[in-house]
N, C-alpha and C positions, 0 to 999 in steps of 0.2 A: 504557487508555481515560481520557479527560479527566474531571475532576470535573464533576458536573451543571451547576455554575455556569459552567463554561468551554465547555460543549457548545453547538452551534448549535441554534436553535429547530427547524430543518428538517433532516431527514436528506438529503432530495433536494429541490432547487428548480429548476424549469424555467420560463423566461420567454420567450414568443414562439418556442419551439423549433420549427424548421421543417426539413423534409427532402424534397427532390425527387430521385428517381433518374432520371438521364438515360436516354432511350430508346436502345436498341441497334438500328441499322439502321432498319427501318420502324416499330419498336415506339414507341409514344407514351411520353413521360415519365410517371412515376408520382409524384404528390404524396402521400407517405406520411404526413407530419405537417404540420399546418397551424396554425402559430403557437400551439402548445400551451402553456398556463399550468397548472402543476401543482406543488403543494407537498405533500410527504409529511412529517408531523410526526415529530420524533425520538421513538423508543420506540413507534411505532405498529405495528400488524399491518395492513398496507395491502393491499387487493386491487385489482389492475389488470385489468379484464375487458374483453372485446370480441370480436366475431366474428373469424374468420380473415381476415387482411389488413387489420385495422382500424388497425394501426400500433403495436401493443404491442411486438413484437420489435424494430422500428426504434428505439423509445424506449429499450429496454433496451440494444441494441447501441451506441447513441450514448453512453450512460453508461459502458459497458464499453470504449469506445475502438475498437470494431470497425467503426463507421460514422461518417463525418464528417458533421456537421450542415450544413445549408444556411444556417441563420440562427438567431438567438436565443441564449440563454445557458442553461447548466446547471451546477449545482454539486452536489457530493456532500460531505456533512458540512462544509459551508462552504468547500470548495475548488473553485474554478472549473475545469472540465475542460479549458479552453484555457490559462488563466494558470498553473494549478498542477496539471498532469496527473498527476505522480507521486503527490502526496498524495491527489488525487481517486481514482485507481485503488487506492491502498492502503486507502481507506476503504470499499471495496465488495467483496463477494464474490458472484459470479454463478454460479448453478447452471443451466446451459443446458438447453434442451429436448432437444437432440440429445445422445446418449451419445458423448462424445469423449474418448478416453484411449488411451494406448499399450498395446496388448494384451499386450506382452511384459514390462511392468513389474508388479511386485506392488503391492498397496495401500500397503505401507510405503514402497517405493521411490517411488511416485507422489507421496505426501505430502512426502517428503524433497525431491524434485526441485522440487515446487511451492513449498515453503518457501524453497528456494534462489533461485527466481525473484524472490521478494519480499524477498530480503535478510534473512531471519530467521536470526539466529545459531543455531548448532547447540545452544547451551546453552538457548535459548528455544523450541526446537521442541517441539510437543505431539503428535507422531505417535501415540504409544500412547494418550494421553488421548482424542484425536479418534476413532481407530479403535474404541476401546472404546465411545465414546458412540454411534457409528452401528452398532454390532454387527458390526464387521468384524475385530476383533482376532484371532479364530481363523483368519482368511483372510489375515493380514498378509503371508505369504510365497507365496501362490498367484498365478499369472499372472492378470492382470486379465481375459484372454479366457475364463477358466474360470468366472468369476463369473456368477451368474444376473442377469437383467435388473433385479430389485429391488436386488440387491447393488451393481450398477454405478451405479444411481441414488443409493444411499447414499454410494458412493465419490465421486460428483460433489459431494454436499453436503460431504463431508469435505475435498475439495480447496479448496472455497470458504472453508473455515474456518481454513486453515493460518496466515494472517497476522492472525487475530483481528480481522476488520473489524467496525465498528459497524453496518454495513448489509449485509443479505443479500437478494439477489433470487433468488426461486425461480420459474423459468419452466417451468410444467407439470411439477412434480416428481413427481407420482404417476401420470403416464401409463404404462400397462402394468404397474403395480405391484399385487400382489394385496392383499386386504383386510388381512391380518395385517401385512405389511410397510408398508402405508400407515399403519396405526395406530402402528407403531414410529417411522416417520419423523416423524409429527406430534407424537408425544411429545417427540422430540428438539428439533424446531423450537420447540415451546411452551417447553421449558426454556431455549433460547437467548433467546427473547423475554422470559421472566421475568428473565433476567440483564441486560436493557436493550438487547438487540440489536434494531434496527429490521428488520422483516420485510416484504418486498414480494413479493406472490404473484400470479402469473397462472395461471389454471386454467380448464378447461372444466367442471370439477365444481362447479357453482354452489352445491350444498349445502355443500361444503367451505368456500367463500368466505363464505357466510352464517354458518356456525358459527365460523370462525376469525377473520375480519377485523373490526376495529372501525370501519374506514373503507373505502369502496369507490369507485373511480372507474371509469366506463365510457367507453371510447373507441370511436369508430366513424367510419370514413372519415377518419381523421386528426384528428378533433376530440374533445375531452373533452366529452361530452354530459351527464355527471353526476359529481359528487364530493361525497359526503355520508357522515355516520356511517351505519353499516349499518341500524340500526333506522329512521332517518329515511328512508333510501332505500326500504326495503321498505314503509314506510308511505305512500309516494307514491300508490299505487293506491287510488283512492276506491271500493273495492268489497269485498264479502265474499259468501260463498255460504252460505245456510241450506239444509241438507239435511234433509228430513223423510221419515221412514219411516211410512207410514200403517198403521192397523190392518187395513184391507182394501184389495184391489187397486183402483187408480184406472183410470178410462177417460178419458185425456187428450183434448182439452186441458182444463185447469182454468181456469174463467173468473174474472175479477177480478184477474188478475196481468199485464195487458198492459203495465204500466209497469216491469216487471222482466223478467229473462230466465228463462224457465221451461224446464226440461229434465228428462226422465225418465232415471233411472239403470237399468242392467240388473238391479239388485237389487230393483226395484219402488219404490225411493225416488224422490223428485223434488227437484230443486235449484232454488232461487230465488237468482239472482245479482243483487245490488242495490247501489246507491250509498249508502255510509254517510252521505253528506251530505244525502240525501233521505229515507231510510227507516230505521226501527229494527227490531230483532228483534221487540219487543213488537207493533208495528203489523202486521208480516207474519204473526205467529202468530195475531193476532186475525182477519186475513183468511182464513187457512187454516181456522180453526174456523168462520168465517161461511160458508165454502164447503161445510161439512158433512163435513170430513175429521177423522176421529178419529186422533190422533197416537199412534203406538207408540214412536217414538224420534226424536231430532233431534240435529244437530251443526252447528257453524259451521266453515267452511273459510276460513282467512286466506290472502291472497296471499303468495307467497314471492319470493325474489330472482329465480328463473327467470321468474316472471310479469312482474316489473319489467323485467328484461333484455330479454325478447322485445318488450314494449310499446315500450321506448325505442329499441331498435335497428331494429325493423321500421318505426317511424315516421320513420326518417331517410331 
């Protein structure tokens, strides 16, 4: 890997990236990407989120050389995918959403073959190191078809690492993986990131994205509708919820809260959802006491990434 001073500022850079799939027969053409501008900083843990059909897989497949773009430019680690395709492909490792491997090859054979595709000399291959890192060394000689779903997922990660790329794209890597294997996988991915590898993650587990990613982009209908540091993105929603548990049961509705959203909870508590730009907790608590409510307990619920995601994508 290049010294930091020689490395590009962006691991991935797309400018005006466009893709239209031509219709077959009577089917209409599909405009999957619409002049997408997206820059992924070197060394980041970047989340690329969006509903099904939003354009995420098209974006990844263009980077991986599986789909031809209709317009715009894209570069990986400073290498244009058209002008310098060999170095661009060599700078990225993609872990696909679909499990795709030869069922009659063992994990060791799979990695050796993949390293050969990338021209890695035998003396520089890291088959044992990688298989140990993903917890598959003890299965190195087993047929791939005998591996569990979680093991196959980890083998896909291993395949993406054979040429030591500075950029790894994980497309739904924990789909169908149990909790323990998911934790092992994230431990390994975190270790790669700590070594300076740029990680790009697509996932439907939004809590994973919020925990892992320092920056998140949301794509919908082929457009990037948000791209911000994760705390800033989560902080977009101008609302919080004050949950109050009263000493005695209430008989709703509670008057004096028409300017906020009032809702009873099955536990007997009530929730006041308010705009933080218009109301404060102190003000609302004063109003609760003025309404004659004796407070037993209270808590504040913050919006999370799922709330932001739903609000942004449902508004499109």
